[in-house]
N, C-alpha and C positions, 0 to 999 in steps of 0.2 A: 448604451454601458453593458460592457459583460464582465460577471462576476469570475473570480477566481478561486478553485477547489481544489488543496492538495489532496491528493490520495496515497501518501508512502511517508510515515513521518515517526522517528524515532527518539524518546527521551531519557532523559539518564537515569531517571526514577525506575525503569523497567527493563530496559536495553542495556546489557552488560558493552556493548558496543558504543554506545552515544554518551557524551558527554557534553549536552545542553538539559537542562531544567525544564522543566514542561512550560514554567512563568517564562523564561527567556523565550524559550521557541515560539510560544505565543506573541510575546513582545514583537518579534522579528516578521513574523506571519502580519500584524496588523500593519507593522510599520511598509510591509511589502505588497500592500494593497488585497490581502486574500480575505474573502468574504466567510470560508469556512477552511476546515482543518480538520482531515480526519485521520484521527492520531493510531498507526498500526504495530506496536512496538511487537518484538518477540515475543512468541510465545511456542517453544523448544524445549526437551530433554537438557540439550545442553545448558539453557539458559536456566531452568530447573535447577540441574545440576549445580551449575557455577554459583547459584543464590542459596545452595542449599537447603532448596525447599520442599514441602511435600509439591503434589501437581497442584491441589486445591489452595495452597500457599501461594504458588505461582500463577494462579490465574486471578489469584484476589490483588496480587500485586501489579501486576498489567491493567485489573480495573483502575487501581487507585490511583494510575499514573494519569490514566483518562480524568478521575472528576479532579487532581490537583489541576489540569491542564483547562478543565470547564470552569474550575473555582476563580484562575487566574483572566481565564477572557472575560468572562462575566458577560455583558449585552454588547461588547464590542467584537467577538466574532465566534461566529456556529465552530463550536468542537462535538465531534460527532466520532463513535468509539467504533475501530476495526483492530486486525490481528494480523500478525505477518508468520504465518505459520509454518514450521517445519516437520517433517516426518522421521521417524528414526528411520536408520539406513539410509538415510537421502541425503544430497547435498539441497536441494530444490527447495524454492520457499512459494508462498502461496497467500496472498492476498485475502482474507478474509472481509465481504460487507455485509452486515447485516447481522454478526453476531453478538449475543448479548450476553450479561455476566451469568442468567440460568444457563444459557446453553452450554457456556465455558464448566462450569460446574457439573452438570450433569450426563459428559463425557469424558471422563478421566482418563481415558484407553484410547484418546485419540493420536495422540503421537505413534503408535503401534499398528495405528487404521493404515490398510493400503489405501490409494490415492483416490481410484474409484469409489471408495467406496465412502471414504468422506465426500468424494462429490456430490454422490447419491443423496447422504444424507443432509448436506446442504441445501440440494434440491429440492428437498422435501420441507425444510425449515425455511427455506426461499432465501436465502443465503448466497450470494455473489460468489465466487471463487475463481481469482486471477492468480497465472501464474506468475510472479516477479521475475524480473531479470530474466528470461528464460534462455538468452543466448551467453551468460556468463561462461567463462570457463569452469570445466565440472560439472555445472547444469544438464540436466536431461530436460529437452521437450518434449512436454507431454500433450498425447493426442488430444485434438481439440474436444474430440470424444468426453472428455473426461475431465475439463476444467472447462468453465464459461468466457474465459480470453486470455490474451497476453497483454504484460504491460508492456508496452513497444518503445516508449522511453523512458530510460531511470538516468538521475540525474544525479547520480555521487559520485563526486567528480575522482575518488581513491579507487575507483573499482572503471575496468572498461567493461562495460554492459552488451557491448554490440550494438546498438540501439539502431540502427540501420539495418541488420541484418534482420533482429527481431521484427522490425514496422513492414519490411520486404515479405518474409515470413508469414506473417498476419495479413497482408494485403492480397498474398496469392492465395492463400485459405480462403479468402474471404470471396474473391473470385470464380474459385473451385466451388461455390456455392455453402461452403461451411459457415455457420454462425455461430461469430466469435466478438467478441467487446474486444477495443483496444484503450489501454488506459496508458496514461504517464504521472509518473509522481519523482518528488526530488530525492526519495531517499535520505531522508535529512538525516544525522547525525550529530554533529558537531558548531560548536561556535562559528567557525570557520564556513562552512556550508550556506550558500544563497540558497533561498526558493528558486528552484528552476524546473519545476512541473507542473503535472496537475492539469486540470480541465477548465474550461470557460463555458459560462454558460448566461441564458438572456434573465435569468432570474434566479436569484440566491439560492444556495441548497441551505436549509433548514434542520432536513431529518434524513436519517439515512432511508426511511422507505422512498421521500423524494429521490434521493441520490441513485438508489437501485436503478428505479423506474427510469431516469434522465440517459442513466448507464445501458438498460435495456434498451431505448427507443434509438441512443445514437444521434440524440440531438444535443450536441457539445462538441468545442473543440480540443484539440488538442495545444499542451504547452510543453513547448519543447526549447529551453531557451539555447541561445546559439554560444552564451558562454559556456555552456558543458561541452560542445560542440569545438569552441576554441582550445578548451584546457585538456581535453581528452585525446583530439585527434590534430589539431592546429588546422580544423576546417575552417573553411569560409564563414566569415559569419552569417546566422540566416535568421529570420525572423518568422511569425506565424501567424 
């Protein structure tokens, strides 16, 4: 039996672009047979301004969304905390796995930091930093020296993430000797979004430390739903 883990998911309580509550999202992932959900709501200056909050209040808001999902899941679904970070002056997004509430509160100036400085800080804290949907229009692919990996499948059916190109680039870099983690995520936002991404493992992921160890080891499979391929590009259905 393989256990499914979602690595990219937003809810309405924290991400202004999302329109499904944490509780409804949890029920959806249970119905679709996922064992673990990593909640990665947006953390950005734009979100902070949109909500009219201070940085600390915005960080608390993101954490509270995680708490609501965890409360809704009880013991039926493992819910873990992450964020999708956007730095000022850039369009890129980064999935951070291993962040804590205290980490966020202690780094109030993170939005104005340079990407390589954020990566160094994350490395020191044992946090993984994955560039989300690196091949979308207006994104800049970050040198693999300054991130831990790339999201090579993004299941947001409202965006063309050029997943095949992202996968080809990451595969080429790996073959060239670069240490690079490749991840997949549904990028869930709305009630009509179905879980289409994530990873599979032989054991359920129950903690962030376990997730980080698995991602570093490479001992996992990528979920890349044929549904997303059909809707985005009309490609022939494929399964993995």
